N, C-alpha and C positions, 0 to 999 in steps of 0.2 A: 668297320664297327655297322652295324647296321640299327636303324633306327624305324622310329612310327611317325612317317609322316605327319598322316593326321593329326595325334597328338598332338605333334608337336603347334602344329596350326591350331588347333583345339586351344590350347595352353596361353598362344600368342592371343587367340580371340579373346577368351577371357579376362586375360592383363588390359586388352584396349577395351574391354566391355567394363569394368573396374574403374579405370581410368573415367572413362567419358561421364560414368556416372558419378564420379564425383566432382569433377569439372562441371557438371550439369546442378549440383548442390550446391557449389560456391555462388553460379552466376546466380540463383534462385534464392541465396543470403544475401546477394549484393543488391539485389534489383527489390527485392520482396515481392512477396504473392497475396499480397491483403491490402486494401485501399488504405488510404494515406491516413491518419488520425487527426479528426477537426480540429483547425487553429482556437477554435471559441465552442465552446457547450453553453448552456443556459443555465443565467446565474441560478443557486440555491439559496433561496431563504427560510431557512429553519432552527430550532435552536437548537444548542450542541446536547448530544445526548452523551451522558457521563459512561465512560467503559470499566472495565477491570485495569487494573494499576495507576487509576487516575489519582490523584491526591485532591482530596478536598478539604478545605477551611470553613469550618462549622461554628456559626459565629449564634450563641442565645443569648437575645437581650436580657439586660440585667441578671443572668446567669452564664455568671464567666465560667465556674466550677462545673457545669456542663456542656461547653464550648470546648471543640478539640479539633485537632488536626489528622485525618484517618486516610489511610491509601487503600482504597476500593478492591477487596479479595479476587482471587482468578474467580472466584464463583460466584461476583458480580456483586455480594453483599457486603455493609460495613457494620460495626460495631462500637456504639458512642456510651457515652455517661447513660444509665437508667435505660438505654435502648440495645437492647440486641439482633442481631442478622435482619438489618433492613437492607429490606434490594434497593439497589442505587442504580447498576447497570442498564441503560437502554431507558433512564427519564433526565429530563431536562433539570438542571439546578432549580429554576424555581419550583415545578412538580416534589421535587425530592425535600424541597424546605417543605412544602405544605405540608404532606405525610408526617415529614415530624414533628413539628408543631401539632399535629391530630394526634402522633404518639403520647407526646409529653401531655401533653392540655387533660390528660389523666392524673399526672403528676402534680404539677405545677399550673400556675393560673395564668391565663393568657398567651404563651411561650409566642415568641418574634425571634423566627430562624431566617438567619442568611447563610449562604452558602456561596466560597469563591472555586473555582476550581485551579489546580495548578499542575503542572505535570503532565499535560495532556495525553494521550493514549487511544479513547474513543472507545466506540466499540467496534465491533470486527468489518461492521459493514460500510463503516467510517474511514475506515483505513487503506492505502495503499500500497500494495506488497512489491518488492521488487525482489527477481529471482535471479541465479545466473551470475553472468560474467560484472557485477555491479561491484565498485571497492568494498562495499560493506552491505549485501543482501539485510533488507530489513522491510518491517511495515513500519509506514510512516503516518501519522495521525493528518487528515484531512484538512487543508486551511481552504478560506473562501476567495477565489482566484486564482488557484495554483496551476502551476501550469510543469509539464514533464521536466523544466532545466530546474523549477524549486526541488523536485522531488531526488533530481539529480544530485543537484547541490548536495543534497542532506546525505544521500548514500555515497559521497566521495567521486561520484564520477564512474569511469568502467574501468576493467582490469587489462593491464598491457596484452589480453588473450582474446577480448571480445570483439565481437563483429556488432559493430554498432549500428550500422546502417539494414542490418538482419534483425534490428529488435521488434518485437512484437508485446502490441499493449491489447489485455482483452479488457473488454468493457462488461462487469458484472451488471450493469443497468441496463443494458441492451443484451442480456441472455447470452453473453459470452461473446457477442460480437468481434472479431479483430481488426486489426488496425497495423499497419506497417510506422516504423519509428524511426528515422534517419538519427541515432544519437551520435554517431560520429560527425554528423553535419555540424550538428550542433555543438557539441564539448570542444570536438578539434579546430574546428574550420570556423567555430561563431557564426554559421547561417543562421539568425535568427528565425528565418520562415520555417524552420525546421521545427519550431519548439509546438507542440498543441498543449491543449487543456485537459484535465486532468479531472475525475471524477471520484465522489466514495464508491471503493469496492473494484476500482483499478487494480489489475493487474499490470506488471510490465516485466517482460521477459527478454535477456539479454544472450542470446547465444553464445558460443566460443567460435573463433574465428578457425575454417577448415588450414587457413596456414598463416 
């Protein structure tokens, strides 16, 4: 039986090339190609902005019939007695209270409105998104002094197929700059030095392990 030696050699070289490529990718995923995420970030001091799906407890003093508990619609608006289609998303509770007072003042005398927010979701810019091999990928509302550990607890940790130490944090407030995260060290080994601060608009990407 005759065979083409050059063809066999070519196939062998192709297989070796693929194997080396996979090994290189695995190596990169283990060490990360981005700078580590900062352990601390500047503290944010700004009022909470109401977002879609937030639950608002609206109290109109001395007018219980006008008080209501409403959910902000996906279009960012709310409806309440005597007022329809009030834009709520993007405003803080005090701003929205004053706006509702202005609307009601045309109908009742000296309205006084208080808003308490429950069921926080926040605007998209205030959320942190976790995608990939998290146990429950989702968007979570940002809280003051929040860290990667807080976020991962909320999403239930990693799946069995996650390459936690190859995770990437994309910082929206820095134009999409990418940082490496060591989620496996943090969650599986308890290495608190792998913890990092998060900011509103961050995206955490958890890739799948190659093996």
